[in-house]
Biopython code that builds the backbone (N, CA, C, O; Angstrom):
import numpy as np
from Bio.PDB.StructureBuilder import StructureBuilder

atoms = [
    (1, "MET", "N", (-5.025, 14.969, -9.748)),
    (1, "MET", "CA", (-4.218, 13.836, -9.338)),
    (1, "MET", "C", (-3.690, 13.153, -10.605)),
    (1, "MET", "O", (-4.427, 12.945, -11.569)),
    (2, "ASN", "N", (-2.409, 12.811, -10.579)),
    (2, "ASN", "CA", (-1.839, 12.137, -11.742)),
    (2, "ASN", "C", (-1.849, 10.609, -11.539)),
    (2, "ASN", "O", (-2.125, 10.142, -10.434)),
    (3, "PRO", "N", (-1.556, 9.839, -12.576)),
    (3, "PRO", "CA", (-1.657, 8.381, -12.474)),
    (3, "PRO", "C", (-0.796, 7.744, -11.386)),
    (3, "PRO", "O", (-1.234, 6.788, -10.747)),
    (4, "VAL", "N", (0.413, 8.246, -11.160)),
    (4, "VAL", "CA", (1.245, 7.622, -10.122)),
    (4, "VAL", "C", (0.730, 7.958, -8.729)),
    (4, "VAL", "O", (0.895, 7.163, -7.804)),
    (5, "GLU", "N", (0.111, 9.120, -8.566)),
    (5, "GLU", "CA", (-0.542, 9.441, -7.291)),
    (5, "GLU", "C", (-1.763, 8.544, -7.087)),
    (5, "GLU", "O", (-2.042, 8.114, -5.968)),
    (6, "LEU", "N", (-2.479, 8.268, -8.157)),
    (6, "LEU", "CA", (-3.618, 7.348, -8.078)),
    (6, "LEU", "C", (-3.174, 5.940, -7.700)),
    (6, "LEU", "O", (-3.901, 5.213, -7.023)),
    (7, "LEU", "N", (-1.984, 5.561, -8.137)),
    (7, "LEU", "CA", (-1.454, 4.250, -7.773)),
    (7, "LEU", "C", (-1.287, 4.147, -6.250)),
    (7, "LEU", "O", (-1.672, 3.146, -5.644)),
    (8, "LEU", "N", (-0.718, 5.179, -5.648)),
    (8, "LEU", "CA", (-0.588, 5.192, -4.183)),
    (8, "LEU", "C", (-1.961, 5.184, -3.518)),
    (8, "LEU", "O", (-2.169, 4.495, -2.518)),
    (9, "ASP", "N", (-2.892, 5.947, -4.073)),
    (9, "ASP", "CA", (-4.243, 5.986, -3.532)),
    (9, "ASP", "C", (-4.899, 4.610, -3.616)),
    (9, "ASP", "O", (-5.597, 4.192, -2.692)),
    (10, "SER", "N", (-4.676, 3.913, -4.723)),
    (10, "SER", "CA", (-5.222, 2.559, -4.872)),
    (10, "SER", "C", (-4.662, 1.613, -3.813)),
    (10, "SER", "O", (-5.394, 0.797, -3.253)),
    (11, "LEU", "N", (-3.377, 1.724, -3.544)),
    (11, "LEU", "CA", (-2.753, 0.889, -2.524)),
    (11, "LEU", "C", (-3.354, 1.183, -1.150)),
    (11, "LEU", "O", (-3.719, 0.261, -0.421)),
    (12, "GLY", "N", (-3.455, 2.452, -0.799)),
    (12, "GLY", "CA", (-4.031, 2.818, 0.498)),
    (12, "GLY", "C", (-5.487, 2.411, 0.621)),
    (12, "GLY", "O", (-5.918, 1.961, 1.682)),
    (13, "SER", "N", (-6.246, 2.564, -0.452)),
    (13, "SER", "CA", (-7.659, 2.168, -0.438)),
    (13, "SER", "C", (-7.801, 0.664, -0.252)),
    (13, "SER", "O", (-8.654, 0.202, 0.505)),
    (14, "CYS", "N", (-6.965, -0.092, -0.941)),
    (14, "CYS", "CA", (-7.027, -1.548, -0.820)),
    (14, "CYS", "C", (-6.654, -2.001, 0.593)),
    (14, "CYS", "O", (-7.292, -2.897, 1.146)),
    (15, "MET", "N", (-5.630, -1.391, 1.173)),
    (15, "MET", "CA", (-5.252, -1.731, 2.554)),
    (15, "MET", "C", (-6.390, -1.405, 3.518)),
    (15, "MET", "O", (-6.631, -2.145, 4.472)),
    (16, "THR", "N", (-7.082, -0.306, 3.269)),
    (16, "THR", "CA", (-8.206, 0.082, 4.125)),
    (16, "THR", "C", (-9.347, -0.920, 4.010)),
    (16, "THR", "O", (-9.951, -1.293, 5.016)),
    (17, "ILE", "N", (-9.645, -1.356, 2.794)),
    (17, "ILE", "CA", (-10.688, -2.363, 2.605)),
    (17, "ILE", "C", (-10.302, -3.663, 3.304)),
    (17, "ILE", "O", (-11.138, -4.299, 3.946)),
    (18, "CYS", "N", (-9.029, -4.058, 3.179)),
    (18, "CYS", "CA", (-8.555, -5.274, 3.860)),
    (18, "CYS", "C", (-8.690, -5.142, 5.379)),
    (18, "CYS", "O", (-9.107, -6.085, 6.051)),
    (19, "ALA", "N", (-8.344, -3.987, 5.911)),
    (19, "ALA", "CA", (-8.456, -3.780, 7.358)),
    (19, "ALA", "C", (-9.903, -3.953, 7.805)),
    (19, "ALA", "O", (-10.175, -4.618, 8.805)),
    (20, "ALA", "N", (-10.827, -3.355, 7.063)),
    (20, "ALA", "CA", (-12.248, -3.471, 7.414)),
    (20, "ALA", "C", (-12.749, -4.910, 7.243)),
    (20, "ALA", "O", (-13.543, -5.394, 8.049)),
    (21, "ALA", "N", (-12.286, -5.581, 6.200)),
    (21, "ALA", "CA", (-12.765, -6.930, 5.909)),
    (21, "ALA", "C", (-12.252, -7.970, 6.907)),
    (21, "ALA", "O", (-12.946, -8.942, 7.203)),
    (22, "PHE", "N", (-11.037, -7.766, 7.424)),
    (22, "PHE", "CA", (-10.416, -8.807, 8.240)),
    (22, "PHE", "C", (-10.228, -8.438, 9.710)),
    (22, "PHE", "O", (-9.670, -9.233, 10.467)),
    (23, "ALA", "N", (-10.669, -7.275, 10.128)),
    (23, "ALA", "CA", (-10.486, -6.859, 11.527)),
    (23, "ALA", "C", (-11.114, -7.859, 12.487)),
    (23, "ALA", "O", (-10.491, -8.230, 13.482)),
    (24, "ARG", "N", (-12.313, -8.292, 12.213)),
    (24, "ARG", "CA", (-13.012, -9.225, 13.110)),
    (24, "ARG", "C", (-12.246, -10.547, 13.236)),
    (24, "ARG", "O", (-12.201, -11.138, 14.315)),
    (25, "LYS", "N", (-11.648, -11.005, 12.142)),
    (25, "LYS", "CA", (-10.883, -12.267, 12.148)),
    (25, "LYS", "C", (-9.759, -12.229, 13.180)),
    (25, "LYS", "O", (-9.393, -13.264, 13.739)),
    (26, "PHE", "N", (-9.208, -11.032, 13.436)),
    (26, "PHE", "CA", (-8.096, -10.887, 14.374)),
    (26, "PHE", "C", (-8.507, -10.175, 15.659)),
    (26, "PHE", "O", (-7.659, -9.686, 16.405)),
    (27, "ALA", "N", (-9.812, -10.120, 15.910)),
    (27, "ALA", "CA", (-10.365, -9.511, 17.119)),
    (27, "ALA", "C", (-9.869, -8.077, 17.307)),
    (27, "ALA", "O", (-9.490, -7.671, 18.406)),
    (28, "VAL", "N", (-9.881, -7.321, 16.205)),
    (28, "VAL", "CA", (-9.508, -5.917, 16.254)),
    (28, "VAL", "C", (-10.784, -5.088, 16.134)),
    (28, "VAL", "O", (-11.544, -5.223, 15.175)),
    (29, "ASP", "N", (-10.999, -4.236, 17.120)),
    (29, "ASP", "CA", (-12.133, -3.317, 17.109)),
    (29, "ASP", "C", (-11.716, -2.102, 16.281)),
    (29, "ASP", "O", (-11.020, -1.215, 16.774)),
    (30, "LEU", "N", (-12.144, -2.070, 15.032)),
    (30, "LEU", "CA", (-11.688, -1.054, 14.090)),
    (30, "LEU", "C", (-12.537, 0.218, 14.222)),
    (30, "LEU", "O", (-13.482, 0.436, 13.463)),
    (31, "LYS", "N", (-12.177, 1.042, 15.197)),
    (31, "LYS", "CA", (-12.875, 2.318, 15.413)),
    (31, "LYS", "C", (-12.430, 3.357, 14.389)),
    (31, "LYS", "O", (-13.222, 4.196, 13.960)),
    (32, "GLY", "N", (-11.162, 3.294, 14.003)),
    (32, "GLY", "CA", (-10.621, 4.223, 13.024)),
    (32, "GLY", "C", (-9.368, 3.628, 12.407)),
    (32, "GLY", "O", (-8.624, 2.893, 13.057)),
    (33, "PHE", "N", (-9.146, 3.959, 11.138)),
    (33, "PHE", "CA", (-7.989, 3.421, 10.421)),
    (33, "PHE", "C", (-7.666, 4.347, 9.261)),
    (33, "PHE", "O", (-8.563, 4.856, 8.589)),
    (34, "HIS", "N", (-6.378, 4.560, 9.032)),
    (34, "HIS", "CA", (-5.942, 5.219, 7.800)),
    (34, "HIS", "C", (-4.503, 4.804, 7.500)),
    (34, "HIS", "O", (-3.787, 4.302, 8.367)),
    (35, "VAL", "N", (-4.106, 5.026, 6.260)),
    (35, "VAL", "CA", (-2.770, 4.663, 5.812)),
    (35, "VAL", "C", (-2.092, 5.916, 5.269)),
    (35, "VAL", "O", (-2.666, 6.637, 4.452)),
    (36, "ASP", "N", (-0.873, 6.170, 5.725)),
    (36, "ASP", "CA", (-0.042, 7.216, 5.131)),
    (36, "ASP", "C", (0.880, 6.542, 4.126)),
    (36, "ASP", "O", (1.519, 5.536, 4.434)),
    (37, "LEU", "N", (0.945, 7.103, 2.918)),
    (37, "LEU", "CA", (1.784, 6.551, 1.857)),
    (37, "LEU", "C", (2.636, 7.640, 1.242)),
    (37, "LEU", "O", (2.213, 8.790, 1.118)),
    (38, "GLU", "N", (3.836, 7.262, 0.861)),
    (38, "GLU", "CA", (4.711, 8.166, 0.106)),
    (38, "GLU", "C", (5.629, 7.311, -0.754)),
    (38, "GLU", "O", (5.919, 6.160, -0.430)),
    (39, "GLY", "N", (6.073, 7.888, -1.839)),
    (39, "GLY", "CA", (6.951, 7.149, -2.732)),
    (39, "GLY", "C", (8.046, 8.026, -3.288)),
    (39, "GLY", "O", (7.892, 9.243, -3.396)),
    (40, "ASP", "N", (9.150, 7.401, -3.641)),
    (40, "ASP", "CA", (10.275, 8.092, -4.264)),
    (40, "ASP", "C", (10.168, 7.914, -5.768)),
    (40, "ASP", "O", (10.253, 6.800, -6.285)),
    (41, "LEU", "N", (9.979, 9.026, -6.456)),
    (41, "LEU", "CA", (9.818, 9.019, -7.898)),
    (41, "LEU", "C", (10.674, 10.136, -8.473)),
    (41, "LEU", "O", (10.482, 11.308, -8.148)),
    (42, "ASP", "N", (11.613, 9.769, -9.323)),
    (42, "ASP", "CA", (12.490, 10.753, -9.951)),
    (42, "ASP", "C", (11.926, 11.082, -11.332)),
    (42, "ASP", "O", (11.961, 10.226, -12.217)),
    (43, "PRO", "N", (11.407, 12.297, -11.548)),
    (43, "PRO", "CA", (10.800, 12.634, -12.844)),
    (43, "PRO", "C", (11.784, 12.545, -14.011)),
    (43, "PRO", "O", (11.361, 12.444, -15.163)),
    (44, "ASP", "N", (13.070, 12.581, -13.734)),
    (44, "ASP", "CA", (14.051, 12.436, -14.820)),
    (44, "ASP", "C", (13.941, 11.071, -15.492)),
    (44, "ASP", "O", (14.259, 10.934, -16.673)),
    (45, "GLY", "N", (13.493, 10.063, -14.747)),
    (45, "GLY", "CA", (13.311, 8.741, -15.337)),
    (45, "GLY", "C", (12.260, 8.759, -16.430)),
    (45, "GLY", "O", (12.434, 8.118, -17.467)),
    (46, "PHE", "N", (11.180, 9.479, -16.214)),
    (46, "PHE", "CA", (10.122, 9.623, -17.213)),
    (46, "PHE", "C", (10.640, 10.347, -18.453)),
    (46, "PHE", "O", (10.253, 10.029, -19.577)),
    (47, "LEU", "N", (11.505, 11.305, -18.237)),
    (47, "LEU", "CA", (12.041, 12.112, -19.328)),
    (47, "LEU", "C", (13.244, 11.465, -20.022)),
    (47, "LEU", "O", (13.720, 11.963, -21.043)),
    (48, "GLY", "N", (13.735, 10.346, -19.458)),
    (48, "GLY", "CA", (14.849, 9.629, -20.080)),
    (48, "GLY", "C", (16.207, 10.250, -19.842)),
    (48, "GLY", "O", (17.156, 9.972, -20.575)),
    (49, "LYS", "N", (16.309, 11.088, -18.824)),
    (49, "LYS", "CA", (17.613, 11.702, -18.524)),
    (49, "LYS", "C", (17.863, 11.620, -17.027)),
    (49, "LYS", "O", (17.081, 12.213, -16.284)),
    (50, "PRO", "N", (18.830, 10.973, -16.545)),
    (50, "PRO", "CA", (19.739, 10.086, -17.275)),
    (50, "PRO", "C", (19.039, 8.762, -17.592)),
    (50, "PRO", "O", (18.034, 8.432, -16.963)),
    (51, "PRO", "N", (19.556, 8.008, -18.552)),
    (51, "PRO", "CA", (18.857, 6.797, -19.014)),
    (51, "PRO", "C", (18.806, 5.665, -17.993)),
    (51, "PRO", "O", (18.015, 4.737, -18.164)),
    (52, "ASP", "N", (19.615, 5.706, -16.943)),
    (52, "ASP", "CA", (19.626, 4.618, -15.967)),
    (52, "ASP", "C", (18.625, 4.827, -14.821)),
    (52, "ASP", "O", (18.545, 3.992, -13.921)),
    (53, "VAL", "N", (17.866, 5.924, -14.841)),
    (53, "VAL", "CA", (16.864, 6.174, -13.803)),
    (53, "VAL", "C", (15.532, 5.575, -14.256)),
    (53, "VAL", "O", (15.047, 5.868, -15.349)),
    (54, "ARG", "N", (14.959, 4.747, -13.416)),
    (54, "ARG", "CA", (13.677, 4.114, -13.748)),
    (54, "ARG", "C", (12.554, 5.154, -13.757)),
    (54, "ARG", "O", (12.587, 6.096, -12.965)),
    (55, "PRO", "N", (11.564, 4.999, -14.636)),
    (55, "PRO", "CA", (10.457, 5.952, -14.706)),
    (55, "PRO", "C", (9.329, 5.622, -13.723)),
    (55, "PRO", "O", (8.191, 6.051, -13.916)),
    (56, "SER", "N", (9.639, 4.876, -12.694)),
    (56, "SER", "CA", (8.624, 4.435, -11.734)),
    (56, "SER", "C", (9.059, 4.792, -10.318)),
    (56, "SER", "O", (10.140, 5.336, -10.094)),
    (57, "TYR", "N", (8.181, 4.467, -9.371)),
    (57, "TYR", "CA", (8.585, 4.609, -7.971)),
    (57, "TYR", "C", (9.762, 3.680, -7.712)),
    (57, "TYR", "O", (9.736, 2.507, -8.084)),
    (58, "GLN", "N", (10.781, 4.211, -7.077)),
    (58, "GLN", "CA", (11.894, 3.362, -6.666)),
    (58, "GLN", "C", (11.567, 2.698, -5.326)),
    (58, "GLN", "O", (11.978, 1.566, -5.069)),
    (59, "THR", "N", (10.829, 3.410, -4.482)),
    (59, "THR", "CA", (10.430, 2.901, -3.177)),
    (59, "THR", "C", (9.056, 3.461, -2.842)),
    (59, "THR", "O", (8.760, 4.619, -3.136)),
    (60, "ILE", "N", (8.222, 2.635, -2.226)),
    (60, "ILE", "CA", (6.945, 3.086, -1.669)),
    (60, "ILE", "C", (6.967, 2.742, -0.189)),
    (60, "ILE", "O", (7.251, 1.606, 0.191)),
    (61, "ARG", "N", (6.666, 3.722, 0.634)),
    (61, "ARG", "CA", (6.606, 3.527, 2.084)),
    (61, "ARG", "C", (5.181, 3.762, 2.565)),
    (61, "ARG", "O", (4.475, 4.630, 2.050)),
    (62, "TYR", "N", (4.767, 2.982, 3.554)),
    (62, "TYR", "CA", (3.437, 3.168, 4.117)),
    (62, "TYR", "C", (3.480, 2.968, 5.624)),
    (62, "TYR", "O", (4.373, 2.317, 6.165)),
    (63, "GLN", "N", (2.495, 3.544, 6.274)),
    (63, "GLN", "CA", (2.324, 3.327, 7.703)),
    (63, "GLN", "C", (0.827, 3.238, 7.974)),
    (63, "GLN", "O", (0.072, 4.164, 7.679)),
    (64, "MET", "N", (0.415, 2.112, 8.537)),
    (64, "MET", "CA", (-0.988, 1.926, 8.900)),
    (64, "MET", "C", (-1.211, 2.502, 10.294)),
    (64, "MET", "O", (-0.390, 2.320, 11.193)),
    (65, "HIS", "N", (-2.328, 3.196, 10.458)),
    (65, "HIS", "CA", (-2.684, 3.801, 11.744)),
    (65, "HIS", "C", (-4.039, 3.243, 12.191)),
    (65, "HIS", "O", (-5.035, 3.336, 11.474)),
    (66, "PHE", "N", (-4.047, 2.672, 13.375)),
    (66, "PHE", "CA", (-5.255, 2.099, 13.958)),
    (66, "PHE", "C", (-5.657, 2.912, 15.179)),
    (66, "PHE", "O", (-4.807, 3.276, 15.991)),
    (67, "ASP", "N", (-6.955, 3.199, 15.313)),
    (67, "ASP", "CA", (-7.483, 3.669, 16.583)),
    (67, "ASP", "C", (-7.378, 2.451, 17.495)),
    (67, "ASP", "O", (-7.901, 1.392, 17.147)),
    (68, "LYS", "N", (-6.727, 2.560, 18.641)),
    (68, "LYS", "CA", (-6.228, 1.379, 19.350)),
    (68, "LYS", "C", (-7.039, 0.906, 20.548)),
    (68, "LYS", "O", (-6.499, 0.867, 21.654)),
    (69, "PRO", "N", (-8.299, 0.548, 20.386)),
    (69, "PRO", "CA", (-8.971, -0.079, 21.522)),
    (69, "PRO", "C", (-8.669, -1.575, 21.627)),
    (69, "PRO", "O", (-9.151, -2.228, 22.553)),
    (70, "SER", "N", (-7.888, -2.127, 20.708)),
    (70, "SER", "CA", (-7.586, -3.560, 20.676)),
    (70, "SER", "C", (-6.150, -3.815, 21.122)),
    (70, "SER", "O", (-5.309, -2.920, 21.053)),
    (71, "PRO", "N", (-5.868, -5.039, 21.581)),
    (71, "PRO", "CA", (-4.496, -5.383, 21.972)),
    (71, "PRO", "C", (-3.518, -5.241, 20.791)),
    (71, "PRO", "O", (-3.850, -5.582, 19.656)),
    (72, "GLN", "N", (-2.327, -4.740, 21.072)),
    (72, "GLN", "CA", (-1.323, -4.528, 20.031)),
    (72, "GLN", "C", (-0.983, -5.818, 19.298)),
    (72, "GLN", "O", (-0.727, -5.797, 18.094)),
    (73, "GLU", "N", (-0.978, -6.929, 20.003)),
    (73, "GLU", "CA", (-0.678, -8.219, 19.368)),
    (73, "GLU", "C", (-1.689, -8.527, 18.257)),
    (73, "GLU", "O", (-1.313, -9.021, 17.194)),
    (74, "ASN", "N", (-2.965, -8.236, 18.503)),
    (74, "ASN", "CA", (-4.003, -8.465, 17.501)),
    (74, "ASN", "C", (-3.819, -7.529, 16.310)),
    (74, "ASN", "O", (-3.969, -7.936, 15.158)),
    (75, "ILE", "N", (-3.494, -6.279, 16.599)),
    (75, "ILE", "CA", (-3.257, -5.294, 15.544)),
    (75, "ILE", "C", (-2.061, -5.714, 14.689)),
    (75, "ILE", "O", (-2.109, -5.610, 13.463)),
    (76, "ASP", "N", (-1.003, -6.181, 15.323)),
    (76, "ASP", "CA", (0.187, -6.623, 14.581)),
    (76, "ASP", "C", (-0.134, -7.800, 13.665)),
    (76, "ASP", "O", (0.371, -7.872, 12.545)),
    (77, "LYS", "N", (-0.974, -8.723, 14.137)),
    (77, "LYS", "CA", (-1.369, -9.860, 13.303)),
    (77, "LYS", "C", (-2.210, -9.390, 12.117)),
    (77, "LYS", "O", (-2.050, -9.890, 11.004)),
    (78, "LEU", "N", (-3.101, -8.436, 12.351)),
    (78, "LEU", "CA", (-3.905, -7.891, 11.264)),
    (78, "LEU", "C", (-3.022, -7.157, 10.257)),
    (78, "LEU", "O", (-3.217, -7.297, 9.050)),
    (79, "LYS", "N", (-2.056, -6.380, 10.737)),
    (79, "LYS", "CA", (-1.129, -5.696, 9.826)),
    (79, "LYS", "C", (-0.402, -6.698, 8.928)),
    (79, "LYS", "O", (-0.302, -6.491, 7.719)),
    (80, "ALA", "N", (0.095, -7.763, 9.509)),
    (80, "ALA", "CA", (0.819, -8.786, 8.739)),
    (80, "ALA", "C", (-0.103, -9.435, 7.706)),
    (80, "ALA", "O", (0.317, -9.727, 6.586)),
    (81, "TYR", "N", (-1.349, -9.656, 8.089)),
    (81, "TYR", "CA", (-2.298, -10.272, 7.174)),
    (81, "TYR", "C", (-2.628, -9.334, 6.016)),
    (81, "TYR", "O", (-2.724, -9.768, 4.868)),
    (82, "ILE", "N", (-2.800, -8.049, 6.318)),
    (82, "ILE", "CA", (-3.053, -7.065, 5.267)),
    (82, "ILE", "C", (-1.874, -7.042, 4.295)),
    (82, "ILE", "O", (-2.061, -7.039, 3.078)),
    (83, "LYS", "N", (-0.682, -7.026, 4.836)),
    (83, "LYS", "CA", (0.518, -7.008, 3.986)),
    (83, "LYS", "C", (0.548, -8.235, 3.073)),
    (83, "LYS", "O", (0.950, -8.139, 1.913)),
    (84, "GLU", "N", (0.128, -9.373, 3.590)),
    (84, "GLU", "CA", (0.150, -10.620, 2.825)),
    (84, "GLU", "C", (-0.991, -10.699, 1.810)),
    (84, "GLU", "O", (-0.801, -11.246, 0.724)),
    (85, "LYS", "N", (-2.172, -10.165, 2.137)),
    (85, "LYS", "CA", (-3.373, -10.398, 1.333)),
    (85, "LYS", "C", (-3.841, -9.224, 0.487)),
    (85, "LYS", "O", (-4.762, -9.395, -0.312)),
    (86, "CYS", "N", (-3.258, -8.051, 0.621)),
    (86, "CYS", "CA", (-3.704, -6.884, -0.147)),
    (86, "CYS", "C", (-3.435, -7.112, -1.642)),
    (86, "CYS", "O", (-2.275, -7.213, -2.043)),
    (87, "PRO", "N", (-4.483, -7.196, -2.469)),
    (87, "PRO", "CA", (-4.282, -7.469, -3.889)),
    (87, "PRO", "C", (-3.463, -6.405, -4.620)),
    (87, "PRO", "O", (-2.674, -6.740, -5.503)),
    (88, "VAL", "N", (-3.634, -5.146, -4.273)),
    (88, "VAL", "CA", (-2.875, -4.101, -4.960)),
    (88, "VAL", "C", (-1.396, -4.194, -4.593)),
    (88, "VAL", "O", (-0.535, -4.072, -5.464)),
    (89, "SER", "N", (-1.096, -4.407, -3.322)),
    (89, "SER", "CA", (0.298, -4.566, -2.902)),
    (89, "SER", "C", (0.936, -5.756, -3.610)),
    (89, "SER", "O", (2.059, -5.661, -4.105)),
    (90, "ASP", "N", (0.220, -6.868, -3.656)),
    (90, "ASP", "CA", (0.738, -8.054, -4.321)),
    (90, "ASP", "C", (0.974, -7.788, -5.804)),
    (90, "ASP", "O", (1.985, -8.217, -6.361)),
    (91, "THR", "N", (0.058, -7.092, -6.435)),
    (91, "THR", "CA", (0.197, -6.772, -7.854)),
    (91, "THR", "C", (1.428, -5.921, -8.104)),
    (91, "THR", "O", (2.170, -6.162, -9.056)),
    (92, "LEU", "N", (1.649, -4.928, -7.256)),
    (92, "LEU", "CA", (2.816, -4.065, -7.422)),
    (92, "LEU", "C", (4.121, -4.841, -7.283)),
    (92, "LEU", "O", (5.136, -4.465, -7.871)),
    (93, "CYS", "N", (4.096, -5.905, -6.519)),
    (93, "CYS", "CA", (5.315, -6.685, -6.288)),
    (93, "CYS", "C", (5.601, -7.706, -7.390)),
    (93, "CYS", "O", (6.759, -8.066, -7.606)),
    (94, "VAL", "N", (4.572, -8.174, -8.085)),
    (94, "VAL", "CA", (4.799, -9.311, -8.971)),
    (94, "VAL", "C", (4.318, -9.149, -10.408)),
    (94, "VAL", "O", (4.583, -10.023, -11.233)),
    (95, "VAL", "N", (3.640, -8.092, -10.729)),
    (95, "VAL", "CA", (2.997, -7.998, -12.047)),
    (95, "VAL", "C", (4.013, -7.941, -13.186)),
    (95, "VAL", "O", (5.059, -7.299, -13.090)),
    (96, "LYS", "N", (3.670, -8.619, -14.240)),
    (96, "LYS", "CA", (4.420, -8.540, -15.492)),
    (96, "LYS", "C", (3.431, -8.031, -16.530)),
    (96, "LYS", "O", (2.405, -8.671, -16.760)),
    (97, "ILE", "N", (3.705, -6.923, -17.149)),
    (97, "ILE", "CA", (2.796, -6.317, -18.111)),
    (97, "ILE", "C", (3.206, -6.762, -19.509)),
    (97, "ILE", "O", (4.361, -6.605, -19.906)),
    (98, "ILE", "N", (2.257, -7.314, -20.247)),
    (98, "ILE", "CA", (2.528, -7.871, -21.567)),
    (98, "ILE", "C", (1.619, -7.183, -22.585)),
    (98, "ILE", "O", (0.408, -7.097, -22.385)),
    (99, "GLU", "N", (2.191, -6.708, -23.643)),
    (99, "GLU", "CA", (1.402, -6.099, -24.725)),
    (99, "GLU", "C", (0.715, -7.201, -25.508)),
    (99, "GLU", "O", (1.331, -8.219, -25.823)),
    (100, "LYS", "N", (-0.562, -7.005, -25.824)),
    (100, "LYS", "CA", (-1.319, -7.984, -26.609)),
    (100, "LYS", "C", (-1.289, -7.630, -28.070)),
    (100, "LYS", "O", (-1.873, -8.340, -28.889)),
]
sb = StructureBuilder()
sb.init_structure("model")
sb.init_model(0)
sb.init_chain("A")
sb.init_seg("    ")
for serial, (resi, resn, name, xyz) in enumerate(atoms, 1):
    if name == "N":
        sb.init_residue(resn, " ", resi, " ")
    sb.init_atom(name, np.array(xyz, "f"), 0.0, 1.0, " ", f" {name:<3s}", serial, name[0])
structure = sb.get_structure()
């Protein structure tokens, strides 16, 4: 596994931990859960050809899957909460990396 694949794995793992941690708060019976993730990454960006292509994911897509013994409304609220509170997702959206 390469570092950018690990980044996706970190995001999925964090979402899974959030689902387990907050399911009870939203009355979701978490019998099963997983996240499918994929990202658009152009390797030419890493190689610097062409120079206007970013060396990172341009887009990351995910889909959360719940074993559904709970009402959909509760699941939707939990999904929204995970999206709001997942530390890895938040980091990917706002981080500024500074050399020391």
